[in-house]
C-alpha positions as CSV (number, residue, x, y, z in Angstrom):
1,M,0.1,0.1,0.4
2,K,3.0,2.4,1.0
3,Q,4.4,1.7,-2.6
4,I,0.8,2.6,-4.5
5,V,0.7,6.2,-2.2
6,I,4.8,7.0,-3.1
7,F,4.2,5.9,-6.8
8,T,1.0,7.7,-7.3
9,L,3.0,10.7,-5.5
10,L,6.2,10.7,-7.7
11,F,4.2,10.3,-11.2
12,S,1.4,13.1,-10.2
13,S,4.8,15.3,-10.0
14,I,6.1,14.1,-12.8
15,C,3.6,14.7,-14.7
16,Y,2.8,18.6,-13.2
17,S,6.9,19.4,-13.9
18,Q,6.1,18.2,-17.6
19,S,2.8,20.1,-18.3
20,N,4.7,23.3,-16.8
21,S,7.5,23.0,-19.0
22,I,6.0,23.8,-22.5
23,S,4.1,26.9,-20.8
24,E,5.5,29.9,-22.4
25,K,5.2,33.9,-20.6
26,A,4.8,36.5,-23.1
27,S,4.4,40.6,-23.3
28,F,4.8,42.7,-25.6
29,K,2.8,46.0,-27.3
30,V,-0.7,45.5,-28.8
31,L,-1.5,49.0,-30.4
32,G,-5.7,49.6,-29.0
33,V,-7.1,52.8,-26.7
34,C,-10.9,51.4,-25.0
35,E,-12.5,49.2,-23.1
36,M,-13.8,47.6,-26.0
37,C,-10.3,47.1,-27.6
38,E,-9.1,45.3,-24.6
39,E,-12.3,43.2,-24.7
40,R,-12.1,42.3,-28.2
41,I,-7.5,41.5,-27.9
42,E,-8.6,39.8,-24.7
43,K,-11.0,37.1,-25.5
44,E,-10.0,37.3,-29.1
45,T,-6.5,36.1,-28.3
46,I,-7.7,33.5,-25.0
47,K,-9.6,31.6,-28.0
48,L,-6.6,30.0,-30.2
49,K,-6.1,27.2,-29.5
50,G,-2.2,27.1,-26.9
51,V,-3.2,29.9,-25.3
52,K,-4.6,29.7,-21.3
53,Y,-4.3,33.8,-20.6
54,A,-4.0,36.7,-21.6
55,D,-4.6,40.4,-19.9
56,W,-4.1,43.3,-22.3
57,D,-3.2,46.8,-20.3
58,I,-5.1,50.1,-21.7
59,L,-2.4,52.2,-20.4
60,S,0.3,50.4,-21.5
61,N,-0.7,48.6,-24.9
62,N,0.9,45.3,-23.0
63,I,-0.6,41.9,-23.8
64,S,0.9,39.6,-21.1
65,I,0.4,35.9,-22.4
66,I,0.5,32.3,-21.2
67,Y,0.6,29.6,-23.9
68,N,1.6,26.6,-24.6
69,S,4.4,26.1,-27.2
70,K,3.6,22.8,-28.4
71,K,0.1,24.3,-29.7
72,I,0.5,27.3,-30.6
73,D,4.3,29.7,-31.5
74,L,4.7,33.5,-30.6
75,D,4.4,34.9,-34.4
76,K,1.0,32.9,-34.6
77,I,-0.6,35.0,-32.0
78,H,0.9,38.2,-33.1
79,R,-0.4,37.7,-36.2
80,H,-3.8,36.4,-34.8
81,I,-3.7,39.9,-33.0
82,S,-2.9,42.3,-36.2
83,L,-5.7,40.8,-38.1
84,L,-8.4,41.5,-35.6
85,G,-7.4,45.3,-36.5
86,H,-4.8,46.1,-34.0
87,S,-1.1,46.4,-34.5
88,T,1.9,44.0,-32.9
89,E,5.5,44.7,-32.8
90,K,6.0,42.3,-35.2
91,Y,2.7,43.2,-37.4
92,K,0.9,45.6,-38.9
93,A,-3.1,46.1,-38.9
94,P,-4.5,44.7,-42.0
95,Q,-6.4,48.7,-43.2
96,E,-9.5,47.4,-44.3
97,T,-9.1,45.5,-40.7
98,Y,-8.5,48.9,-38.9
99,N,-11.0,51.1,-40.5
100,S,-13.7,48.2,-40.0
101,L,-13.2,48.8,-36.0
102,P,-15.4,51.2,-33.5
103,D,-14.5,55.0,-33.7
104,C,-13.5,55.1,-30.2
105,C,-11.0,51.8,-31.5
106,R,-8.8,53.9,-33.9
107,Y,-5.8,54.5,-32.7
108,E,-3.9,55.7,-35.1
109,T,-3.8,59.5,-35.8
110,I,-3.7,61.4,-38.8
111,D,-1.9,64.3,-39.2
112,P,-3.2,67.5,-40.3
113,H,-0.2,69.0,-41.7
Protein backbone atom coordinates (compact mmCIF):
# COMPACT_ATOMS: atom_id res chain seq x y z
CA MET A 1 0.00 0.00 0.00
CA LYS A 2 2.83 2.35 0.91
CA GLN A 3 4.45 1.74 -2.48
CA ILE A 4 1.24 2.64 -4.31
CA VAL A 5 0.99 5.96 -2.46
CA ILE A 6 4.63 6.79 -3.18
CA PHE A 7 4.26 5.81 -6.83
CA THR A 8 1.11 7.93 -7.19
CA LEU A 9 2.80 10.97 -5.65
CA LEU A 10 5.89 10.53 -7.80
CA PHE A 11 3.87 10.04 -10.99
CA SER A 12 1.66 13.09 -10.34
CA SER A 13 4.68 15.32 -9.62
CA ILE A 14 6.37 14.20 -12.86
CA CYS A 15 3.21 14.91 -14.87
CA TYR A 16 2.84 18.32 -13.22
CA SER A 17 6.44 19.33 -13.97
CA GLN A 18 6.15 18.20 -17.60
CA SER A 19 2.97 20.18 -18.18
CA ASN A 20 4.59 23.32 -16.76
CA SER A 21 7.73 23.02 -18.86
CA ILE A 22 5.89 23.83 -22.10
CA SER A 23 4.13 26.91 -20.76
CA GLU A 24 5.73 30.14 -21.94
CA LYS A 25 5.14 33.69 -20.77
CA ALA A 26 5.39 36.66 -23.08
CA SER A 27 4.56 40.34 -23.11
CA PHE A 28 4.48 42.70 -26.08
CA LYS A 29 2.86 45.89 -27.41
CA VAL A 30 -0.58 45.76 -28.99
CA LEU A 31 -2.07 49.07 -30.12
CA GLY A 32 -5.52 49.99 -28.88
CA VAL A 33 -7.21 52.74 -26.88
CA CYS A 34 -10.36 51.69 -25.06
CA GLU A 35 -12.23 49.03 -23.13
CA MET A 36 -13.77 47.68 -26.34
CA CYS A 37 -10.23 47.13 -27.63
CA GLU A 38 -9.32 45.38 -24.39
CA GLU A 39 -12.33 43.08 -24.60
CA ARG A 40 -11.68 42.23 -28.26
CA ILE A 41 -7.95 41.61 -27.81
CA GLU A 42 -8.27 39.46 -24.69
CA LYS A 43 -11.36 37.54 -25.77
CA GLU A 44 -10.04 36.63 -29.21
CA THR A 45 -6.51 35.85 -28.01
CA ILE A 46 -7.68 33.46 -25.30
CA LYS A 47 -9.73 31.59 -27.95
CA LEU A 48 -6.53 30.53 -29.71
CA LYS A 49 -5.70 26.89 -29.12
CA GLY A 50 -2.72 26.85 -26.77
CA VAL A 51 -3.24 30.28 -25.20
CA LYS A 52 -4.00 29.87 -21.51
CA TYR A 53 -4.06 33.49 -20.34
CA ALA A 54 -4.27 36.93 -21.95
CA ASP A 55 -4.39 40.31 -20.21
CA TRP A 56 -4.07 43.57 -22.18
CA ASP A 57 -3.38 46.82 -20.32
CA ILE A 58 -4.95 49.97 -21.80
CA LEU A 59 -2.41 52.41 -20.35
CA SER A 60 0.77 50.60 -21.37
CA ASN A 61 -0.66 48.84 -24.46
CA ASN A 62 1.11 45.67 -23.28
CA ILE A 63 -0.44 42.24 -23.49
CA SER A 64 0.76 39.56 -21.11
CA ILE A 65 0.12 36.01 -22.20
CA ILE A 66 0.77 32.45 -21.09
CA TYR A 67 0.72 29.91 -23.87
CA ASN A 68 1.65 26.32 -24.66
CA SER A 69 4.63 26.52 -27.00
CA LYS A 70 3.92 23.01 -28.32
CA LYS A 71 0.47 24.09 -29.57
CA ILE A 72 1.09 27.64 -30.82
CA ASP A 73 4.06 29.92 -31.36
CA LEU A 74 4.39 33.58 -30.51
CA ASP A 75 4.47 34.64 -34.16
CA LYS A 76 1.00 33.14 -34.76
CA ILE A 77 -0.33 35.01 -31.74
CA HIS A 78 1.05 38.31 -33.08
CA ARG A 79 -0.45 37.58 -36.52
CA HIS A 80 -3.87 36.70 -35.07
CA ILE A 81 -4.05 39.89 -33.01
CA SER A 82 -3.06 42.04 -35.99
CA LEU A 83 -5.84 40.44 -38.04
CA LEU A 84 -8.28 41.70 -35.38
CA GLY A 85 -7.30 45.26 -36.35
CA HIS A 86 -4.69 45.85 -33.65
CA SER A 87 -1.09 46.26 -34.74
CA THR A 88 1.60 44.49 -32.70
CA GLU A 89 5.36 44.85 -32.54
CA LYS A 90 5.68 42.31 -35.37
CA TYR A 91 2.64 42.86 -37.59
CA LYS A 92 0.68 45.89 -38.75
CA ALA A 93 -3.08 45.44 -38.82
CA PRO A 94 -4.56 45.29 -42.33
CA GLN A 95 -5.93 48.73 -43.20
CA GLU A 96 -9.34 47.37 -44.19
CA THR A 97 -9.72 45.57 -40.85
CA TYR A 98 -8.48 48.60 -38.93
CA ASN A 99 -10.99 50.83 -40.76
CA SER A 100 -13.82 48.49 -39.75
CA LEU A 101 -13.10 49.02 -36.03
CA PRO A 102 -15.53 51.26 -34.12
CA ASP A 103 -14.43 54.91 -34.06
CA CYS A 104 -13.47 54.73 -30.39
CA CYS A 105 -11.02 51.90 -31.16
CA ARG A 106 -9.01 53.73 -33.80
CA TYR A 107 -5.57 54.35 -32.38
CA GLU A 108 -3.91 55.86 -35.45
CA THR A 109 -3.99 59.65 -35.67
CA ILE A 110 -3.81 61.64 -38.83
CA ASP A 111 -1.50 64.66 -38.77
CA PRO A 112 -3.47 67.60 -40.29
CA HIS A 113 -0.25 69.28 -41.52
